[in-house]
MARTI-445234 format. One record per residue: y, z, x of N, C-alpha, C, O, CB in turn. Coordinates in steps of 0.2 Angstrom, whole numbers, padded with zeros to 4 digits, always signed. Glycine has a CB too. Layout:
YZXYZXYZXYZXYZX/...
This chain:
+0385+0362+0632+0390+0361+0636+0386+0364+0642+0387+0361+0647+0397+0365+0634/+0381+0369+0643+0380+0371+0648+0375+0366+0651+0376+0365+0657+0378+0378+0648/+0370+0362+0647+0364+0356+0653+0372+0352+0654+0374+0352+0659+0355+0350+0649/+0375+0350+0649+0380+0344+0655+0383+0346+0662+0383+0342+0667+0387+0343+0651/+0385+0354+0661+0386+0357+0670+0383+0357+0674+0385+0358+0679+0387+0360+0672/+0376+0357+0671+0368+0356+0676+0368+0350+0678+0368+0347+0684+0360+0358+0673/+0368+0348+0672+0365+0339+0676+0372+0335+0681+0371+0332+0686+0364+0331+0667/+0378+0337+0677+0384+0335+0680+0383+0339+0690+0387+0336+0694+0393+0339+0673/+0381+0343+0693+0381+0347+0695+0373+0345+0700+0372+0348+0706+0383+0351+0691/+0368+0341+0696+0363+0337+0702+0369+0332+0701+0371+0332+0707+0353+0333+0699/+0372+0328+0699+0374+0323+0701+0379+0322+0707+0380+0317+0711+0376+0320+0696/+0382+0328+0708+0387+0328+0714+0382+0329+0719+0382+0326+0724+0392+0333+0714/+0379+0333+0718+0373+0335+0724+0370+0328+0725+0372+0328+0731+0365+0341+0721/+0368+0322+0724+0366+0316+0725+0372+0311+0727+0372+0306+0731+0363+0314+0718/+0377+0314+0724+0381+0309+0727+0385+0311+0736+0388+0308+0740+0387+0307+0721/+0382+0316+0735+0386+0319+0741+0381+0318+0748+0384+0317+0753+0385+0328+0739/+0373+0317+0745+0368+0317+0750+0367+0307+0751+0364+0304+0755+0360+0322+0747/+0370+0304+0745+0371+0297+0749+0377+0296+0752+0376+0291+0755+0371+0293+0745/+0383+0298+0752+0387+0298+0755+0387+0300+0764+0388+0296+0769+0391+0302+0751/+0384+0306+0764+0379+0309+0773+0375+0303+0773+0376+0300+0778+0373+0318+0772/+0369+0300+0768+0366+0298+0773+0370+0289+0775+0370+0287+0781+0358+0298+0770/+0374+0285+0770+0377+0280+0771+0383+0280+0780+0385+0276+0784+0381+0280+0763/+0386+0288+0780+0391+0289+0786+0387+0290+0790+0389+0287+0795+0396+0294+0787/+0380+0294+0791+0374+0296+0795+0371+0290+0800+0369+0290+0806+0369+0298+0790/+0371+0285+0794+0366+0278+0797+0373+0273+0800+0373+0270+0805+0360+0272+0790/+0378+0274+0797+0383+0268+0801+0384+0263+0797+0390+0262+0796+0380+0264+0808/+0380+0259+0794+0379+0256+0790+0375+0256+0784+0370+0260+0785+0378+0252+0793/+0376+0252+0779+0371+0253+0774+0371+0247+0769+0376+0244+0768+0372+0258+0771/+0364+0246+0767+0363+0240+0762+0368+0240+0757+0371+0244+0756+0356+0240+0759/+0367+0234+0754+0372+0232+0746+0368+0235+0741+0370+0235+0735+0372+0223+0743/+0362+0238+0744+0358+0240+0738+0359+0247+0738+0359+0249+0732+0350+0240+0739/+0361+0251+0742+0363+0258+0744+0372+0259+0740+0374+0264+0737+0361+0258+0753/+0375+0253+0743+0383+0255+0740+0382+0255+0730+0384+0258+0725+0391+0247+0743/+0377+0251+0731+0379+0251+0722+0374+0255+0717+0374+0254+0711+0378+0243+0719/+0369+0260+0721+0368+0265+0719+0371+0270+0719+0370+0275+0716+0364+0267+0720/+0376+0269+0727+0382+0275+0726+0389+0276+0719+0392+0280+0716+0386+0273+0733/+0388+0268+0720+0394+0267+0714+0392+0270+0709+0394+0275+0706+0397+0259+0712/+0387+0268+0707+0386+0269+0701+0383+0278+0700+0382+0280+0694+0382+0263+0699/+0381+0281+0704+0381+0288+0704+0388+0291+0703+0388+0297+0701+0378+0290+0708/+0394+0288+0706+0401+0289+0706+0403+0289+0699+0406+0294+0698+0404+0284+0710/+0402+0284+0694+0404+0283+0688+0399+0288+0683+0400+0291+0678+0403+0275+0688/+0393+0288+0687+0388+0294+0680+0394+0299+0682+0398+0299+0677+0378+0298+0683/+0396+0303+0686+0401+0307+0690+0405+0310+0686+0405+0316+0684+0405+0303+0694/+0407+0305+0686+0415+0303+0682+0413+0305+0673+0416+0309+0669+0418+0292+0684/+0408+0300+0672+0408+0301+0664+0407+0307+0663+0411+0310+0659+0404+0298+0660/+0402+0312+0666+0400+0318+0665+0406+0322+0664+0408+0326+0659+0396+0320+0670/+0410+0321+0670+0415+0326+0668+0421+0325+0663+0424+0330+0661+0419+0328+0673/+0422+0318+0661+0426+0318+0657+0425+0321+0650+0429+0322+0645+0429+0312+0658/+0416+0321+0650+0413+0326+0642+0414+0332+0645+0416+0336+0641+0404+0325+0638/+0413+0335+0651+0412+0342+0651+0419+0345+0649+0421+0351+0646+0410+0345+0658/+0424+0340+0652+0433+0342+0652+0432+0342+0643+0432+0347+0640+0440+0333+0656/+0432+0336+0641+0431+0338+0635+0428+0340+0629+0430+0340+0623+0430+0336+0634/+0423+0343+0633+0418+0351+0628+0426+0358+0629+0427+0362+0625+0407+0355+0635/+0428+0357+0635+0428+0364+0637+0437+0364+0633+0440+0368+0630+0427+0365+0647/+0439+0357+0633+0447+0357+0628+0446+0358+0620+0451+0358+0617+0451+0349+0629/+0439+0357+0617+0438+0358+0609+0436+0366+0607+0436+0370+0602+0432+0351+0606/+0433+0368+0615+0434+0374+0613+0436+0380+0616+0434+0386+0615+0429+0374+0611/+0444+0378+0620+0449+0381+0619+0453+0382+0613+0456+0387+0611+0451+0378+0623/+0453+0376+0610+0455+0373+0605+0454+0377+0597+0458+0379+0593+0452+0366+0606/+0447+0378+0597+0444+0382+0592+0446+0389+0592+0447+0393+0587+0438+0381+0594/+0445+0392+0600+0449+0398+0601+0455+0399+0599+0456+0404+0595+0448+0400+0606/+0461+0396+0601+0468+0395+0600+0467+0398+0594+0468+0403+0592+0472+0388+0601/+0463+0391+0589+0465+0390+0580+0463+0399+0577+0467+0403+0574+0458+0383+0573/+0458+0400+0579+0455+0408+0579+0462+0411+0579+0464+0413+0574+0448+0411+0586/+0464+0412+0585+0469+0418+0586+0474+0417+0583+0477+0422+0583+0471+0419+0592/+0478+0412+0580+0481+0410+0575+0480+0409+0571+0483+0405+0568+0484+0407+0575/+0475+0412+0568+0473+0413+0560+0476+0420+0560+0480+0422+0556+0464+0412+0558/+0469+0424+0566+0472+0431+0563+0478+0434+0565+0478+0440+0563+0468+0435+0564/+0484+0432+0569+0491+0433+0571+0492+0431+0565+0496+0435+0562+0494+0429+0577/+0491+0425+0560+0496+0424+0553+0496+0429+0550+0501+0433+0549+0494+0420+0548/+0488+0430+0548+0483+0438+0544+0488+0444+0545+0491+0446+0541+0473+0442+0547/+0489+0446+0552+0493+0451+0553+0498+0454+0550+0500+0459+0547+0494+0451+0557/+0502+0446+0553+0509+0443+0550+0510+0444+0542+0515+0446+0540+0510+0435+0551/+0506+0443+0539+0506+0444+0532+0505+0450+0528+0507+0451+0522+0500+0440+0530/+0502+0454+0533+0500+0461+0530+0505+0467+0531+0506+0472+0529+0494+0464+0532/+0510+0464+0537+0516+0466+0541+0521+0468+0535+0523+0473+0533+0519+0461+0546/+0521+0459+0533+0525+0458+0528+0526+0459+0522+0532+0458+0519+0524+0455+0528/+0519+0463+0520+0517+0464+0511+0519+0472+0513+0523+0475+0509+0507+0462+0508/+0516+0475+0520+0518+0483+0520+0528+0483+0519+0531+0488+0518+0515+0487+0528/+0530+0478+0521+0538+0481+0523+0541+0478+0516+0547+0480+0514+0541+0476+0533/+0539+0474+0512+0540+0472+0504+0537+0477+0499+0539+0478+0493+0536+0465+0503/+0533+0481+0502+0530+0487+0498+0534+0494+0500+0535+0499+0496+0523+0489+0500/+0536+0493+0504+0540+0502+0505+0550+0498+0505+0553+0502+0508+0537+0507+0517/+0552+0495+0504+0560+0495+0502+0559+0497+0494+0561+0503+0492+0564+0486+0503/+0556+0493+0492+0558+0497+0484+0557+0501+0482+0558+0503+0476+0557+0494+0480/+0551+0507+0488+0552+0514+0486+0556+0518+0489+0558+0523+0486+0546+0518+0486/+0559+0515+0496+0564+0518+0498+0569+0517+0495+0574+0520+0498+0563+0518+0503/+0572+0513+0489+0579+0511+0489+0578+0516+0481+0584+0517+0479+0582+0502+0489/+0573+0518+0477+0573+0521+0471+0572+0528+0475+0572+0532+0471+0568+0519+0464/+0571+0530+0481+0574+0537+0482+0580+0539+0483+0582+0544+0480+0571+0539+0486/+0583+0534+0488+0590+0531+0487+0593+0532+0480+0597+0537+0480+0591+0524+0488/+0592+0530+0476+0594+0529+0469+0594+0535+0467+0600+0537+0466+0589+0525+0464/+0588+0539+0466+0588+0547+0463+0592+0549+0469+0596+0553+0466+0581+0551+0462/+0594+0549+0475+0599+0556+0478+0606+0553+0476+0611+0555+0477+0597+0557+0487/+0604+0547+0473+0612+0546+0473+0614+0548+0468+0619+0551+0468+0615+0540+0473/+0611+0546+0460+0613+0548+0455+0615+0555+0454+0619+0557+0450+0608+0547+0452/+0611+0558+0459+0612+0564+0455+0618+0569+0463+0618+0570+0469+0602+0568+0451/+0623+0573+0457+0630+0572+0463+0628+0582+0464+0626+0586+0461+0641+0570+0458/+0630+0582+0470+0628+0590+0470+0634+0595+0467+0633+0601+0466+0627+0593+0478/+0637+0593+0465+0643+0597+0459+0637+0597+0452+0638+0602+0448+0651+0590+0457/+0633+0594+0452+0629+0595+0446+0624+0603+0446+0621+0605+0441+0623+0587+0445/+0623+0606+0452+0620+0612+0452+0625+0617+0451+0625+0623+0449+0616+0613+0459/+0629+0614+0452+0636+0620+0453+0639+0623+0446+0639+0618+0443+0645+0616+0457/+0641+0629+0443+0643+0631+0438+0647+0628+0434+0650+0627+0439+0644+0635+0439/+0650+0626+0430+0657+0627+0429+0661+0630+0427+0659+0636+0425+0658+0625+0427/+0670+0629+0427+0673+0635+0428+0672+0640+0422+0671+0646+0424+0680+0634+0429/+0672+0637+0416+0672+0640+0409+0664+0642+0408+0662+0642+0402+0675+0635+0403/+0659+0642+0413+0653+0645+0409+0653+0651+0415+0654+0650+0421+0646+0639+0408/+0651+0657+0413+0647+0661+0416+0639+0662+0420+0634+0660+0419+0647+0664+0412/+0641+0666+0425+0633+0667+0429+0631+0674+0423+0634+0679+0422+0634+0669+0440/+0624+0670+0420+0620+0676+0415+0617+0681+0419+0614+0678+0424+0612+0674+0410/+0620+0688+0419+0616+0693+0425+0610+0696+0421+0609+0698+0415+0621+0701+0429/+0607+0696+0425+0599+0697+0421+0596+0706+0426+0596+0708+0431+0591+0687+0424/+0595+0708+0420+0595+0714+0423+0586+0718+0421+0584+0719+0416+0602+0719+0419/+0583+0720+0428+0579+0721+0429+0575+0724+0425+0579+0724+0421+0580+0723+0433/+0569+0728+0421+0566+0736+0419+0566+0741+0425+0566+0739+0431+0557+0735+0416/+0567+0746+0422+0566+0751+0429+0558+0754+0429+0556+0758+0433+0573+0757+0428/+0554+0751+0422+0548+0753+0424+0545+0748+0420+0548+0746+0415+0547+0758+0423/+0538+0746+0422+0534+0742+0418+0528+0746+0412+0524+0749+0415+0530+0737+0424/+0528+0745+0407+0523+0748+0404+0516+0746+0405+0513+0740+0407+0524+0747+0397/+0513+0750+0405+0508+0749+0407+0500+0746+0404+0494+0746+0405+0508+0753+0408/+0503+0745+0400+0499+0737+0394+0501+0730+0398+0497+0727+0401+0503+0736+0383/+0505+0729+0398+0508+0725+0403+0507+0723+0409+0507+0717+0411+0511+0727+0402/+0508+0729+0414+0505+0730+0422+0495+0726+0420+0493+0721+0422+0505+0743+0424/+0492+0731+0415+0485+0730+0415+0484+0721+0413+0480+0717+0416+0482+0735+0408/+0487+0720+0409+0488+0711+0408+0491+0707+0414+0490+0701+0414+0493+0710+0402/+0494+0710+0417+0497+0704+0424+0491+0705+0428+0489+0701+0432+0505+0707+0429/+0488+0711+0426+0482+0711+0433+0485+0717+0439+0483+0716+0445+0481+0702+0438/+0489+0721+0438+0491+0726+0443+0489+0732+0441+0491+0734+0435+0497+0725+0445/+0486+0736+0444+0487+0744+0443+0494+0746+0441+0499+0744+0444+0486+0747+0450/+0494+0751+0437+0501+0755+0435+0503+0757+0440+0500+0758+0445+0501+0760+0429/+0508+0759+0440+0511+0764+0448+0511+0758+0454+0517+0758+0456+0505+0772+0451/+0508+0755+0456+0508+0752+0461+0511+0748+0463+0511+0743+0460+0505+0751+0460/+0514+0748+0470+0521+0744+0472+0520+0737+0472+0524+0734+0470+0524+0746+0478/+0514+0733+0474+0512+0727+0475+0506+0727+0473+0504+0732+0469+0512+0724+0482/+0502+0720+0475+0495+0719+0474+0496+0714+0477+0501+0711+0479+0492+0719+0468/+0488+0711+0479+0486+0704+0481+0484+0701+0475+0481+0704+0470+0480+0703+0487/+0486+0695+0477+0485+0688+0473+0481+0687+0477+0480+0687+0483+0492+0681+0472/+0473+0684+0470+0467+0683+0469+0466+0678+0467+0466+0678+0461+0464+0686+0466/+0464+0672+0470+0465+0664+0466+0460+0665+0463+0455+0668+0465+0466+0655+0471/+0462+0660+0458+0459+0660+0451+0451+0655+0452+0447+0654+0447+0465+0657+0444/+0450+0653+0456+0446+0650+0458+0444+0647+0465+0450+0645+0467+0445+0647+0454/+0438+0646+0469+0436+0646+0477+0440+0636+0478+0439+0632+0474+0423+0647+0479/+0441+0636+0481+0445+0631+0486+0440+0627+0483+0436+0629+0480+0445+0632+0494/+0441+0620+0484+0436+0612+0482+0438+0611+0491+0442+0610+0495+0441+0605+0473/+0430+0610+0491+0428+0605+0497+0430+0597+0497+0433+0594+0492+0420+0606+0498/+0428+0595+0502+0428+0587+0500+0423+0583+0497+0424+0579+0493+0428+0584+0505/+0419+0585+0497+0413+0583+0493+0415+0584+0484+0414+0578+0481+0406+0589+0494/+0418+0590+0481+0422+0591+0476+0426+0588+0474+0427+0588+0468+0424+0595+0476/+0431+0585+0477+0437+0581+0480+0435+0575+0479+0439+0571+0476+0439+0582+0487/+0428+0572+0482+0426+0565+0482+0424+0565+0475+0426+0560+0472+0420+0563+0487/+0420+0570+0470+0416+0569+0464+0423+0571+0458+0422+0570+0452+0407+0575+0463/+0427+0572+0459+0432+0572+0455+0437+0564+0456+0439+0560+0452+0436+0579+0457/+0438+0564+0462+0440+0557+0461+0435+0552+0456+0436+0548+0451+0440+0553+0468/+0429+0554+0459+0424+0547+0457+0424+0546+0449+0424+0541+0446+0416+0549+0460/+0425+0554+0445+0423+0554+0439+0430+0549+0436+0429+0544+0433+0422+0562+0437/+0438+0553+0439+0442+0549+0434+0443+0545+0435+0448+0542+0432+0447+0550+0432/+0439+0538+0443+0440+0533+0444+0433+0529+0439+0434+0523+0436+0441+0531+0451/+0427+0533+0437+0424+0530+0434+0427+0528+0425+0426+0523+0422+0417+0533+0435/+0434+0536+0423+0436+0534+0417+0443+0531+0418+0449+0533+0415+0436+0539+0411/+0442+0528+0422+0447+0523+0422+0454+0526+0421+0460+0525+0418+0447+0518+0415/+0453+0531+0425+0460+0534+0426+0461+0535+0433+0459+0539+0437+0460+0541+0424/+0467+0530+0435+0466+0527+0443+0472+0531+0445+0471+0533+0451+0467+0517+0445/+0480+0534+0442+0482+0538+0446+0480+0543+0448+0481+0545+0454+0485+0539+0445/+0475+0547+0444+0474+0553+0445+0467+0553+0451+0465+0558+0455+0473+0556+0437/+0464+0547+0450+0457+0545+0455+0462+0545+0462+0460+0547+0468+0452+0537+0454/+0467+0542+0460+0470+0542+0469+0474+0548+0470+0477+0548+0475+0476+0535+0472/+0475+0554+0466+0477+0560+0470+0471+0565+0471+0472+0570+0474+0483+0564+0467/+0467+0563+0469+0460+0566+0470+0458+0564+0476+0457+0568+0481+0456+0565+0465/+0457+0559+0477+0454+0557+0485+0460+0555+0490+0459+0553+0495+0448+0548+0486/+0466+0557+0489+0471+0558+0493+0471+0564+0497+0471+0564+0503+0475+0559+0490/+0470+0568+0492+0469+0576+0492+0464+0577+0499+0466+0580+0504+0464+0579+0484/+0456+0573+0496+0453+0573+0502+0456+0571+0507+0459+0575+0510+0448+0570+0501/+0457+0566+0509+0460+0560+0516+0464+0567+0519+0462+0569+0524+0466+0551+0513/+0469+0569+0517+0473+0576+0518+0470+0581+0522+0471+0583+0528+0474+0580+0512/+0467+0583+0518+0463+0590+0518+0459+0590+0522+0460+0594+0527+0459+0593+0513/+0452+0584+0523+0446+0582+0526+0448+0576+0531+0444+0571+0530+0441+0580+0521/+0453+0574+0535+0453+0568+0537+0444+0567+0540+0441+0563+0537+0459+0568+0543/+0442+0572+0544+0437+0569+0548+0430+0569+0544+0424+0569+0545+0438+0574+0555/+0432+0570+0539+0425+0570+0532+0422+0563+0532+0425+0558+0532+0429+0571+0522/+0411+0564+0532+0409+0560+0533+0412+0553+0525+0410+0547+0524+0402+0562+0535/+0417+0556+0522+0417+0552+0514+0425+0550+0516+0428+0550+0511+0415+0557+0505/+0428+0550+0521+0435+0549+0522+0435+0542+0519+0439+0540+0515+0438+0551+0530/+0428+0537+0524+0429+0529+0524+0429+0528+0515+0433+0525+0512+0421+0525+0530/+0426+0530+0513+0426+0528+0503+0429+0530+0501+0431+0526+0497+0422+0530+0498/+0433+0539+0500+0439+0539+0498+0445+0534+0498+0447+0532+0493+0441+0543+0501/+0446+0532+0506+0451+0530+0508+0450+0520+0503+0455+0517+0500+0449+0532+0516/+0442+0515+0504+0441+0512+0499+0441+0513+0491+0441+0509+0487+0437+0511+0501/+0440+0519+0490+0442+0519+0481+0449+0517+0480+0451+0513+0476+0441+0526+0478/+0452+0522+0484+0461+0522+0483+0461+0514+0482+0462+0512+0476+0467+0525+0492/+0459+0509+0487+0459+0504+0486+0458+0498+0480+0462+0494+0477+0455+0503+0490/+0452+0501+0478+0449+0498+0473+0452+0501+0466+0449+0499+0461+0442+0499+0473/+0457+0504+0465+0461+0506+0458+0468+0503+0460+0472+0503+0455+0461+0515+0455/+0469+0501+0466+0474+0495+0463+0473+0489+0462+0476+0485+0458+0478+0494+0467/+0466+0487+0466+0462+0481+0464+0461+0480+0456+0462+0476+0451+0455+0482+0468/+0459+0486+0456+0457+0486+0447+0463+0485+0443+0463+0480+0439+0454+0495+0443/+0470+0489+0445+0476+0488+0443+0479+0481+0444+0485+0480+0443+0479+0492+0445/+0475+0477+0446+0478+0470+0446+0485+0473+0451+0490+0471+0448+0479+0467+0438/+0486+0475+0455+0492+0476+0459+0487+0475+0466+0483+0480+0468+0497+0486+0458/+0486+0468+0469+0482+0465+0474+0486+0465+0480+0484+0464+0486+0479+0459+0472/+0494+0465+0480+0499+0468+0486+0494+0475+0490+0491+0476+0496+0507+0470+0481/+0496+0478+0485+0493+0486+0488+0488+0488+0489+0486+0491+0494+0495+0492+0484/+0483+0484+0484+0476+0485+0487+0474+0479+0494+0468+0479+0496+0471+0483+0480/+0479+0474+0498+0476+0473+0501+0479+0479+0507+0475+0479+0512+0475+0467+0501/+0484+0482+0507+0485+0486+0511+0480+0491+0514+0478+0492+0519+0489+0488+0509/+0479+0495+0508+0470+0499+0507+0469+0496+0511+0471+0497+0517+0465+0498+0500/+0465+0493+0509+0458+0487+0510+0460+0488+0516+0457+0492+0519+0455+0478+0507/+0466+0486+0520+0468+0485+0528+0464+0491+0533+0461+0491+0538+0477+0485+0530/+0464+0496+0529+0466+0505+0530+0459+0506+0535+0458+0507+0541+0465+0511+0521/+0454+0505+0527+0446+0505+0528+0446+0501+0535+0445+0504+0539+0442+0501+0522/+0447+0495+0536+0446+0491+0541+0447+0494+0547+0442+0496+0550+0450+0486+0542/+0452+0494+0548+0455+0499+0555+0454+0505+0556+0452+0507+0561+0463+0500+0557/+0454+0509+0552+0454+0517+0553+0445+0519+0553+0443+0524+0556+0459+0522+0546/+0442+0515+0548+0433+0517+0547+0431+0511+0551+0430+0506+0547+0429+0516+0538/+0429+0508+0558+0426+0503+0560+0418+0503+0560+0414+0498+0561+0428+0501+0566/+0417+0511+0559+0407+0512+0558+0408+0512+0553+0404+0508+0551+0402+0519+0561/+0412+0515+0546+0410+0514+0540+0407+0510+0536+0409+0504+0537+0413+0515+0537/+0403+0513+0532+0398+0508+0526+0400+0504+0523+0397+0499+0521+0396+0512+0520/+0408+0504+0521+0413+0501+0518+0416+0498+0518+0420+0496+0514+0416+0503+0516/+0416+0495+0526+0419+0488+0529+0417+0484+0526+0421+0483+0521+0416+0486+0535/+0413+0482+0526+0409+0475+0523+0414+0473+0516+0417+0468+0516+0399+0478+0519/+0415+0477+0511+0414+0477+0505+0423+0476+0507+0426+0471+0505+0410+0483+0499/+0426+0481+0510+0434+0481+0511+0438+0473+0513+0443+0470+0512+0435+0486+0519/+0432+0471+0518+0434+0462+0521+0431+0458+0514+0433+0452+0514+0429+0459+0530/+0428+0459+0508+0425+0454+0504+0432+0454+0499+0434+0449+0497+0417+0455+0501/+0434+0460+0498+0439+0463+0492+0445+0461+0496+0451+0461+0493+0438+0472+0488/+0446+0461+0501+0452+0458+0504+0453+0451+0501+0458+0449+0497+0453+0458+0512/+0448+0448+0505+0448+0442+0502+0449+0440+0496+0454+0436+0495+0443+0440+0502/+0444+0442+0491+0447+0442+0484+0455+0443+0483+0458+0439+0481+0444+0447+0480/+0457+0448+0484+0464+0451+0484+0469+0444+0486+0473+0441+0483+0465+0458+0490/+0466+0442+0492+0472+0438+0493+0471+0431+0490+0476+0427+0491+0474+0437+0501/+0466+0429+0487+0463+0424+0484+0469+0424+0475+0472+0420+0471+0453+0426+0483/+0469+0431+0476+0471+0431+0469+0478+0431+0467+0481+0431+0462+0468+0436+0465/+0482+0432+0475+0489+0432+0476+0492+0423+0477+0497+0420+0477+0490+0436+0484/+0485+0419+0477+0485+0412+0480+0486+0412+0486+0490+0407+0488+0490+0408+0477/+0484+0415+0491+0484+0415+0497+0477+0413+0500+0474+0418+0502+0487+0422+0500/+0475+0406+0500+0469+0406+0502+0468+0404+0509+0462+0403+0511+0467+0401+0497/+0474+0405+0515+0471+0403+0520+0470+0409+0523+0469+0408+0529+0473+0398+0523/+0472+0416+0520+0471+0423+0524+0465+0423+0520+0460+0427+0523+0476+0431+0524/+0462+0420+0513+0457+0424+0513+0451+0421+0515+0446+0423+0514+0456+0428+0508/+0452+0414+0518+0448+0413+0522+0447+0415+0528+0441+0414+0530+0448+0409+0521/+0452+0416+0530+0450+0420+0536+0445+0427+0536+0441+0429+0539+0456+0422+0540/+0448+0430+0532+0445+0437+0530+0437+0435+0529+0433+0437+0533+0449+0440+0522/+0436+0430+0524+0427+0428+0521+0425+0427+0529+0420+0430+0532+0425+0418+0515/+0428+0423+0532+0423+0421+0540+0424+0425+0546+0422+0424+0551+0425+0412+0544/+0429+0430+0545+0426+0438+0550+0422+0441+0547+0417+0442+0551+0432+0445+0552/+0421+0442+0540+0415+0444+0535+0410+0445+0538+0407+0450+0541+0412+0438+0530/+0407+0435+0538+0400+0434+0539+0399+0433+0546+0393+0430+0548+0397+0428+0535/+0404+0434+0552+0404+0434+0557+0400+0441+0560+0396+0441+0565+0411+0432+0559/+0404+0447+0556+0401+0452+0558+0399+0457+0555+0397+0463+0558+0405+0455+0561/+0398+0454+0548+0390+0458+0546+0387+0452+0540+0389+0451+0534+0393+0468+0541/+0382+0448+0544+0381+0442+0543+0375+0443+0537+0374+0439+0532+0380+0437+0550/+0371+0450+0539+0365+0450+0534+0369+0455+0527+0365+0455+0523+0356+0455+0537/+0375+0457+0526+0378+0459+0522+0378+0457+0514+0381+0451+0513+0382+0458+0525/+0376+0459+0509+0378+0456+0504+0383+0453+0503+0382+0447+0502+0377+0459+0500/+0390+0455+0503+0395+0454+0503+0395+0445+0508+0398+0440+0506+0398+0462+0505/+0392+0447+0514+0393+0440+0518+0386+0434+0512+0388+0428+0511+0390+0442+0530/+0382+0436+0511+0377+0432+0507+0382+0429+0501+0381+0423+0500+0370+0438+0504/+0386+0432+0497+0390+0433+0491+0395+0426+0494+0395+0421+0490+0394+0442+0490/+0398+0425+0500+0403+0424+0503+0401+0417+0504+0405+0412+0503+0404+0429+0508/+0394+0417+0506+0391+0409+0510+0389+0405+0504+0392+0399+0504+0382+0410+0516/+0386+0407+0499+0386+0404+0493+0391+0401+0489+0390+0396+0485+0383+0408+0490/+0397+0404+0490+0402+0405+0487+0407+0397+0491+0411+0393+0488+0405+0413+0489/+0406+0398+0497+0409+0392+0502+0404+0385+0503+0406+0381+0506+0410+0396+0509/+0400+0385+0500+0395+0380+0497+0397+0376+0492+0394+0371+0489+0388+0383+0496/
């Protein structure tokens, strides 16, 4: 396209020079006129070719934009569909329990609890409180788990196919240590738990969080690839191809891109 524009510029210069010579000389031979007409035709042809290339490029860019917009629309639609049942469940649970259920009936009496005046030394020792002391400090049974500990626990559950427990540990890591270097890995494995459970719609949304929230994370190529597989599993081959194409463009040297290239051939 650039070569065509350079050639067209040269032709324009040639035509202008020819016109200048004709007008300055006051007259021109038929040969000069024929040469000038040929240059004008060539200029018109090159202009049409250049315009066609530009139109083709613009059409391709618009096509890519439309595909990305369609992908985003699909993801938002999935988010809406998955959120609606959760909201209905919450409302259903709230509606099924009447406030009067928590109140005692007229015929029932509230049991009166009498606290003992003294605590036996044996009971105090068992509870970890010194006899005669008014209060005691609560000592935690174990030190707080750091992000690496939560990640290791989540991986252990994941490898043992205990996916709900794995999500709990990974989610706790994200809530407690959102800036951890392991955050993108934790989010990726949350998506993996849903993928392995074949809940592909939910997996698509969780992979999207890896893509959006961790642009420099090492799990991003895998998230693109697995999101594409998830789209395939729900029959949406259009969005699957969009994700595969973005993967190859953004991470051409990744293992996932090589798999996609061999898959698309």
